[in-house]
ZAMARGU-4260 file (C-alpha; in steps of 0.2 Angstrom, whole numbers, plus 5000, padded with zeros to 4 digits):
<rodrens>
0) 5332/5410/4340 | 5346/5417/4349 | 5344/5404/4362 | 5348/5389/4351 | 5366/5393/4349
5) 5368/5392/4368 | 5362/5373/4368 | 5377/5365/4375 | 5378/5346/4370 | 5387/5336/4384
10) 5384/5320/4376 | 5401/5312/4372 | 5403/5294/4366 | 5420/5284/4367 | 5415/5274/4353
15) 5401/5273/4341 | 5390/5258/4334 | 5387/5253/4316 | 5369/5258/4319 | 5373/5276/4325
20) 5386/5278/4311 | 5373/5273/4298 | 5360/5285/4307 | 5374/5299/4306 | 5377/5296/4287
25) 5358/5296/4285 | 5357/5313/4293 | 5371/5319/4282 | 5360/5314/4266 | 5345/5323/4274
30) 5356/5339/4277 | 5362/5339/4259 | 5345/5337/4252 | 5336/5349/4264 | 5342/5365/4254
35) 5338/5375/4270 | 5355/5381/4275 | 5361/5364/4282 | 5369/5359/4266 | 5380/5375/4266
40) 5387/5370/4283 | 5390/5353/4277 | 5400/5359/4263 | 5411/5368/4274 | 5413/5353/4285
45) 5418/5342/4270 | 5430/5356/4264 | 5439/5359/4281 | 5439/5341/4286 | 5443/5333/4269
50) 5430/5321/4270 | 5421/5322/4253 | 5428/5304/4250 | 5423/5293/4265 | 5440/5285/4264
55) 5448/5302/4270 | 5438/5302/4286 | 5453/5301/4297 | 5465/5312/4288 | 5459/5329/4290
60) 5474/5341/4289 | 5467/5354/4300 | 5460/5343/4314 | 5457/5358/4325 | 5447/5367/4312
65) 5438/5351/4307 | 5432/5349/4325 | 5427/5367/4326 | 5416/5367/4311 | 5408/5350/4316
70) 5403/5359/4332 | 5395/5373/4322 | 5385/5359/4313 | 5379/5352/4330 | 5376/5369/4337
75) 5364/5374/4323 | 5356/5357/4319 | 5354/5348/4336 | 5349/5332/4327 | 5368/5328/4324
80) 5371/5327/4343 | 5367/5308/4343 | 5381/5305/4331 | 5393/5319/4335 | 5404/5319/4352
85) 5402/5336/4358 | 5405/5348/4374 | 5405/5366/4375 | 5422/5368/4367 | 5426/5351/4359
90) 5419/5339/4347 | 5426/5325/4336 | 5426/5319/4318 | 5429/5302/4326 | 5410/5299/4330
95) 5404/5308/4314 | 5413/5295/4303 | 5415/5280/4314 | 5426/5272/4327 | 5439/5267/4314
100) 5446/5285/4319 | 5456/5289/4335 | 5456/5307/4340 | 5454/5312/4358 | 5452/5328/4368
105) 5470/5327/4375 | 5477/5326/4357 | 5465/5340/4351 | 5472/5351/4366 | 5490/5346/4363
110) 5489/5351/4344 | 5481/5367/4347 | 5494/5372/4358 | 5508/5366/4347 | 5500/5375/4332
115) 5500/5392/4341 | 5518/5389/4348 | 5523/5390/4330 | 5514/5407/4328 | 5525/5423/4330
120) 5509/5432/4336 | 5509/5420/4351 | 5526/5427/4357 | 5521/5445/4356 | 5517/5454/4373
125) 5500/5463/4372 | 5501/5482/4369 | 5486/5494/4371 | 5480/5505/4357 | 5483/5495/4343
130) 5473/5498/4327 | 5462/5485/4320 | 5470/5487/4303 | 5487/5483/4309 | 5481/5468/4320
135) 5471/5460/4306 | 5486/5462/4294 | 5497/5454/4307 | 5485/5439/4308 | 5482/5437/4289
140) 5502/5437/4287 | 5504/5423/4301 | 5500/5406/4295 | 5493/5399/4311 | 5481/5415/4314
145) 5476/5416/4296 | 5470/5397/4295 | 5460/5400/4311 | 5453/5417/4304 | 5449/5409/4288
150) 5437/5396/4296 | 5428/5409/4306 | 5426/5420/4291 | 5419/5406/4281 | 5404/5405/4293
155) 5402/5423/4296 | 5404/5428/4277 | 5396/5445/4273 | 5394/5439/4255 | 5380/5427/4261
160) 5364/5428/4271 | 5369/5430/4290 | 5365/5417/4302 | 5368/5424/4319 | 5369/5408/4328
165) 5382/5400/4316 | 5393/5416/4316 | 5392/5417/4335 | 5398/5399/4337 | 5412/5402/4325
170) 5418/5417/4335 | 5417/5408/4351 | 5428/5394/4344 | 5440/5407/4336 | 5443/5417/4352
175) 5443/5403/4365 | 5457/5393/4356 | 5470/5407/4355 | 5483/5413/4368 | 5476/5426/4379
180) 5489/5439/4372 | 5483/5436/4354 | 5464/5438/4360 | 5467/5454/4369 | 5476/5461/4354
185) 5460/5457/4343 | 5446/5461/4355 | 5454/5478/4361 | 5460/5485/4344 | 5451/5500/4338
190) 5452/5514/4325 | 5460/5530/4330 | 5457/5540/4314 | 5441/5539/4304 | 5448/5526/4292
195) 5437/5515/4281 | 5450/5501/4280 | 5452/5500/4299 | 5433/5501/4301 | 5431/5485/4289
200) 5445/5477/4299 | 5437/5480/4315 | 5420/5474/4309 | 5429/5458/4302 | 5437/5454/4319
205) 5423/5459/4330 | 5409/5449/4321 | 5400/5464/4314 | 5387/5465/4310 | 5382/5446/4309
210) 5386/5440/4326 | 5380/5456/4336 | 5367/5466/4326 | 5349/5460/4329 | 5334/5469/4319
215) 5326/5476/4329 | 5338/5478/4343 | 5333/5470/4359 | 5333/5480/4376 | 5348/5476/4387
220) 5336/5470/4400 | 5330/5457/4388 | 5347/5452/4383 | 5352/5449/4402 | 5336/5439/4405
225) 5338/5428/4390 | 5356/5425/4395 | 5351/5420/4412 | 5339/5407/4405 | 5353/5398/4396
230) 5366/5387/4406 | 5381/5392/4395 | 5377/5410/4394 | 5372/5411/4413 | 5389/5404/4418
235) 5399/5416/4407 | 5389/5431/4413 | 5391/5425/4432 | 5410/5424/4429 | 5410/5440/4420
240) 5401/5450/4434 | 5411/5442/4447 | 5428/5446/4439 | 5424/5463/4432 | 5410/5470/4442
245) 5412/5464/4460 | 5404/5479/4468 | 5388/5474/4459 | 5389/5456/4464 | 5394/5460/4482
250) 5380/5472/4485 | 5365/5466/4475 | 5369/5449/4466 | 5354/5445/4456 | 5342/5458/4466
255) 5335/5470/4453 | 5327/5481/4465 | 5344/5483/4473 | 5352/5485/4456 | 5340/5499/4451
260) 5348/5509/4466 | 5365/5509/4458 | 5370/5521/4445 | 5384/5517/4433 | 5396/5531/4440
265) 5396/5521/4456 | 5400/5505/4448 | 5419/5502/4447 | 5426/5490/4435 | 5442/5479/4440
270) 5449/5478/4423 | 5463/5466/4428 | 5468/5451/4418 | 5454/5440/4425 | 5442/5453/4421
275) 5448/5454/4403 | 5448/5435/4401 | 5430/5434/4407 | 5425/5448/4395 | 5433/5439/4380
280) 5424/5424/4385 | 5407/5433/4382 | 5411/5435/4363 | 5401/5424/4353 | 5387/5425/4365
285) 5371/5435/4366 | 5379/5446/4379 | 5389/5454/4364 | 5372/5458/4355 | 5370/5477/4353
290) 5356/5482/4364 | 5346/5497/4368 | 5337/5507/4382 | 5326/5517/4370 | 5308/5516/4372
295) 5306/5507/4388 | 5295/5512/4403 | 5304/5525/4415 | 5303/5512/4429 | 5315/5500/4419
300) 5327/5514/4412 | 5340/5515/4425 | 5342/5496/4426 | 5343/5495/4408 | 5357/5509/4407
305) 5367/5499/4421 | 5366/5483/4411 | 5371/5492/4395 | 5385/5500/4405 | 5392/5484/4411
310) 5390/5475/4394 | 5396/5488/4382 | 5406/5502/4391 | 5424/5503/4386 | 5429/5513/4401
315) 5433/5496/4409 | 5448/5493/4397 | 5453/5511/4392
</rodrens>
């Protein structure tokens, strides 16, 4: 279900016992033999983390990418949570393979910043109205950006059956671990002219269709209600609303009867840097799933349209 991707695993172990290690390796065998999709994620884990041979366990060349794909594994298959150290934005190969490794969160954070400091893209100031084709080309030509994009595309590949939860998790990691200027460049790119190459590039960067298209499309009311039932999504939605839609928060907060009295033309958006950061933080959550207000009872129509405006209107950033 959509809810499963938002499970946040706060269990973090500073070391791991032999029993836990054995259990984790046993889970690995079960995963490989299950043939239900788990093995495909594990294959990517082994590829990215360079752990096909157990002796290579502490020598992942791309430590950042390795940690991200392990988080995808734990998000999709929570049984791994007992042998993988995870939080909402960090997980570690250390506990996956045993205490002989020594990678900690501070090292991961430092390495992420170091990698992006070597990227030419991170030194560019954000400029509006960039085409997605140009932005995608610049990312592919940049070694740091291309490495991170490749990991995301391995999970969200259009050539295999779409798994929305896995793809959403990959998008979260992709956008949360890059400089704000680069994230703006990618999330706010568009295609000015009807251009098939640009349209494909936009879909690639924006997670379409896999991360955002549900069949049938949910109502925008259901999207909000589902989000509010999930701790991580609720936190992001509350922040997005307070940073971008202060008028809504100040006047009505969570009172839907009050919200129904508002019309979208009366709801100004702040559109400042904090708002943009909160909007980008929504990427890879159910708040980005395309929703509809069709076929709803008349009494729910105005509230649904308000939510659709808040989640998907481009007027805030144009």
